[in-house]
N, C-alpha and C positions, 0 to 999 in steps of 0.2 A: 712068330719067332723074333722078328726085328723089333716089334714093340716091347717084347719081354726084355730084350737086350737093353733098350733105352730105359725101361723102367728100372732095371737093376743098376745101370750106370748112374741114373739120377739119384737113386736112393744111396748108392755108395758115396757119391759126392756129399750128400747130406750127412752121412755118417762120419765122413772125414773132416768136413769143414763147418758143418752147422748151417743154419739158415742164413743166406746172404742178406746183408743189411744195406741200407741206403735208400735214398728217395726214388731210385729207379726200380726198386723191388716190385715185382708184379702185383703183390697184394696191396702195396702202398698206392700204386697206380689205379688199381680197382677201387680202392677207397676214395680216391680223389674224383674218379668218374661218378661214383655213387653220390658223392656230395653235390656235384654239379647237377646231376639228374634230380636229386631231391629238391634243389632250389627251383628247377624248371617245373616239376610236376606237383609239388605240394600246393594246394589251393591257397590263393591269396586271402580269400574269405573262408572262415571255418565252416565246413559243410561235411558232416560225417559220411554221407553217402558218396560224395565226390572224392573225399579222401580215400575211402575204401577202394573205389574204382581206380583212382590214379595210382594207388599202391600196386595194384596188379599190372597196370600199364608200365610202371617203372621196372618191375621185375622182368616182364616180357621184353622190354626195350633193352635192358642191361644184359640179361642172359642170352636172349635171342640175337641181339645186335652184335655183341662181342663174340658170341659163338660163331655166327656166320662169317664175320670178318676174319677170325682166326682160321676157320675151315678153309676159306679160299686162299688165304696167305700160305697155309701149310701145303695146299695142293700145288700152288705155284712154285714154292721152294722145292718141294719133292720132285717136281718135273724139271726145273731149270737150275737149281742150286742145291744139290743133294746134301752137301756138307753143311750148308746153312740150315737146312731142315733138321738134320740130326742134332746140330749144335743147339738150335732153338728148343727142340723137343726135350733134350736132356736138361738144358738149363731150367726150363719151366717145371719139369718133374722135380728137379733139385730144389726149386723154390717153393713148390707146393707141399712138400713134406717137411715135418718139423721134428724129426727124431732126435738129433743130437742136441738141439737147443732145449727141447723139453726135458731130456734126461739130465742135462747140465743144471737147469734151473731147479729141478726137484732135488738133485744131489747137493746143490748149494744150501738148500734148506736143511737137509740132513746134517751136513758138516757144521752148520751154525748150531744146531741142537746138540751135537756131540761136544761142542765147546761150551755148552751151557749158556750160549749167547742168544737169549730169546729175542732181544731187540733186533739183531741181524736176521734171525730166522723169520720174524714177522715181516721185516722189510723185504726179504727175498721172496716170501710167500705172495706178496702183492703183485709180483710178476706173473703169478699163476692164477690167482682168484680175484673176483670182484667184490668179495665180502669184506667187512671191516675186520682187520687183523690186529689192531693196536693193543688189545688186551687178551690175546689168545694165550692159553696155557700150552704146555708142551703137548698134551694129548690132542688139543684142538688143532694145533699146527700140524701134527702128524696126520690127523684125519683129513684136514683140508688138502694137504699135499697129495695124499693117496687118492682122494676123490678127483682132484684136478688131473692127476696122472692118468687115471682110468678114462675119464671123459676125453682128455686130449689125445689119448692113444687112438680113439676112434676118429676124432675130428682132424687131428694133425698127422696121422700115419695111415691107419687102415682105410678110412673112407677115400682119401685122395688116391691111394694105390688101387682101390677097387675100381674107381671110375677111369683111372689111367689104363688099367688092364682092359677095360671095355672099349674105350674110345681114344686112347693115347693121351697126349697132353691136353687135347681139347676137353676130354672128360674131366681131367683135373682142374682145368680152368673154370668150367661150369660149376663144379663142386665148390671151388674156393669163392666164386661169385656168390653162391647161395650162402656160404658160411659168413662172408663179409657183410652181405645184405642183412642177415639176421643180427650180427653183432652191432651194426650201426642203426638199424631201423626196427628191429624186432622187439620193441619194448612195450609193456602194457602201461604206458603213462598217457597223459592228456594229449601229447602231440602225436604219438605213434600208435595209439591203440587201434585205430582204424587204418591209418596210412601204412603202418608196418605189418599189418596182418598177413599180407601176401608173402612178404619177405620171411616171416617166421614160419609160415606153413611150407614154403619152398624148401627151407632148410630142414624142416621135419621130414619132408618127403625124401630129400636126398640122403638123409642119414638113416632112414628106416631099415634098409637091408644091411648096410655095414655095421650098424650098432648091434644088430643081432648076430652077425657073423663074428663079432668081437668075442662073444662068449665061447665060440669054438676055438679061436686062436688062444685065448687065455686058458681054456680048459686043457688043450693039448700041452701048452707050456707047463701048467701045473702038474700034469701027469709026468712029463719028462723030469721035472725038478723034484718030484716026490712030495708035492704040496697037496692041499685038500681039493683034489680035482673034482671029486663028486659034489662038493659044496658049490663049485662054480655053477653047475647046471641046476642043482637043487634050489639055491637061493636066487639065481637069476630068474627062473620061472616063477618062484614064489614072490619075490620082492620087487622086481624091475617095474612092474606096472603100477606100483604104489607111488613111484617118483612123479612129481608134477611135469617133468619133461617126458615127452613121448619116447625119447631115445637114450637119454643120459643114464637112466637107471640100469640099462643092460650091462655096459662095461663096468659100472661101479659095483653092481651086485656081484658080477663075475669075479672081480678082483677081491672084493670082501670075502667071498666064499673061498677063493684060492688061499688067502692069507689066514683064514679063521678068525676074522675080526668083524666088528660091526661099524658101518659107516652111517652117515645121516645124523640128524639131531637139529640143534638150534643154530641158525646163522643170523648175522645182522648185515643188512645192506643199507648204507646211508643212515645208520642209527635205527632202522626199522627191523624189528624182530620177525623172523620167518622160521617156521618149523618144517623140517624135512623128515620123511619117513625113515625108519631104521632099515638098513640093508644088511643082510647077513646076521651072524650070531657072534657075540663077544667071547669066543673061546680063548683068545689071546689078547694081551693088553696092547694099547696103542703107544708103543715106545719107538724111538728113532730107528731101531733095528728093523721095524716093519717097513720103513721106507726103503731100506736096502733090499729087502725081500721083494717088495713091489717093483722096484727098478729092474731086478733080475727077471721077474716074470714078464714085464713089459718088453724088455730087451728080446727075450725069446719069442714073445708074441709078435714083435715087429719083424723079426727074421722069418718066422713062419708065414706071416702075412705077405712078405715079399715073395716067398717061394710059391705060396698058393696063388697069388695074383699073377705071377709070371706064368705059371702053368695054365691058369685061366685064359690069359691073353694068347697063349699058343693054341689052346683047344678050341676057342670060340670060332676062329676063321674056318675050322674044319667042318662046321655045320652050315 
């Protein structure tokens, strides 16, 4: 019950104020620690086998070490300084979810499109995606915004809440460590192909259950809103596994199905063309109004996620 209260309080703060900014933000600190550990563990002489092994060592050291430190800190605070324990837990939960910031950034893209300001829309979109946006058409901007919204719903809202429900702020901390490790080291380039393998797989593992739960949340939201809720499940199970990411295809297919649109297609990263599988069916056009509809579905999905995860955190201790 108490963890559920902290979860709701943390999410409420996120909804009111958005993601706290600054150099002392927990994710910023996690990133700095990962950078230090990368310098320590990356072999001075290139050796693929050693890079592969040291990548696993870094993940274990980062996730295990940080997790153990926070576990004992939280035990001490809970015993000797209860107010400090509650304050720290709620602040971390507040920091680990990105509901308001995500919704605002996607909404900013939609507002720019409504002004027929493609230049601003492309610029705002860069806060959401890593792909090249400089020559995007309106349809490409709409598609990219909705794809990012769907994936970020899992990464920035549902998955943190899921692990917070299980383990409190400690669960959220481990999840955000996996997320940050993947975003910093999980690349298939010459430096990180072997060294970043463990980071990428750790993130895949942590997102495996939440990404699949996301289709349930989006499906319920679509049903409440009178959207194409049957398409959520139909296209998720048909198309999600086509996506090169083990997990991203699930929320993207679900949102495509709910909206009656088709996502996927050609993307460019650093000038390099990449083809992504089509998700869903193009019953409706990719127009700015689709972004509004997507935002409403994700808003409902976030609230349902909070409710489900809160109930989950109450029920788990009973077993």
